[in-house]
N, C-alpha and C positions, 0 to 999 in steps of 0.2 A: 435173601439172608436176614435173618431178624437180628435187631440190636443185641439182643441177650448174646445171640451165637457170636457175633463179631466181636463183643466185648470178650466172651470165653476166649475165642482165638488169639485176640490181642494179648490178654493175660497169659495164655500158653506160651506163645511167641516171647514174650517178655521174660516169662520163669525159664525157657530153655536157653534164652541169650545169657541169661545171669548165670546159669548152672554151666553152659559152654565158657564162659569167661572165667569162672571160677576154676574148673576143671585145666583150662588152658594156663591159668596162673601157676596151677600145681604140677602140672605135666608138660607143659610148652604146647606150641601151635598144633592143633589137631589133625591140620590135612600134613603138615610136615612129619609128625608121629605116624601117619597111616602110610606116608611115602616109605619112612625107615623100614616100617614093619614088613612093608611087600616086598622090599628089598630083600631083607633078612629072609623071609620065607622062602623066596625066590631060590636063594642060595641053598637053604635046607632042602627044599622039595625039588630041586633043579633036575633030578633023574626021574621023578614021578610028573613033571608037568611038561606037557606040548608046547604050551604058553606061559608067558610068566603070569603072576598075579598082580593085577592094578590095584593102585590103592583105594577105589571106591569098592572093589571086591572085598578089600580086607575089611571096610566098616560094614559090609552086608554081613561078613562072617562074624564079626563080633556082634552086631545087632542079633544073629541067629544064635549065638551063645547065650545072650542075655535072656532070648525068649525060651531057650530050654532051661536055664535057671529058674526062671518065674514059672514055667509048668509045673516045677516042683514044689515051689513054696513062694507066697507072695512077698515082693519086696519091691517098694515104691520106688527106691533108688534105681532098681533094674530096669523098671518101665522108663523112666527119665532116660537112663544111659541107652536103652535101645532106640528110644525116638531121636535122640542125638546122632546115633551112628546112622541111621536111617536117613536123617535130614544131610548129614554129611556127605553120604553115600550118592544121594540125589544131586547135591550142588557139585560133586567133584565128576559124576558120570553125564550130567545133564548136556554140557557141551559137545558130547561125542556124538557126530552124527554116523549113519550108517556108511556114507561116503569117505569119512574121516576114518572110521574104524578098519575099513577095509584096505585103504592105504597102511594104516599102522601095521596091520597083520602081514601085509605082504612086506613091509620094511622088516618086521621082527624075522620073517622066514630067511629073507636075504641075509640078515644080520648072522643067523645061526648057520648059513651056509659057509660064511667065511670064516666059521671057527674051524 
């Protein structure tokens, strides 16, 4: 990687971190809000969903909404927001391994059977 590219990536990372900090000051913690949204969507969509919506999936859907918006009209802020949502989804999903997910899905099925 060239030094120019590293510098650009560093500037982008700083810009995104600054934007995330500003958004969190205005709206509260990013991951906490995604957890709340996933809980609310699971309540609203309970009959349509076989399994619940995870917070990282909320972030992906928000990124998708931003992409749909900018496919209609350019808005720099929407690109920034989409990038933030994708990075947050990556952070939230990354620790999930296939083995962990398999165990979680089995647990979730067992919880539904108990109801």
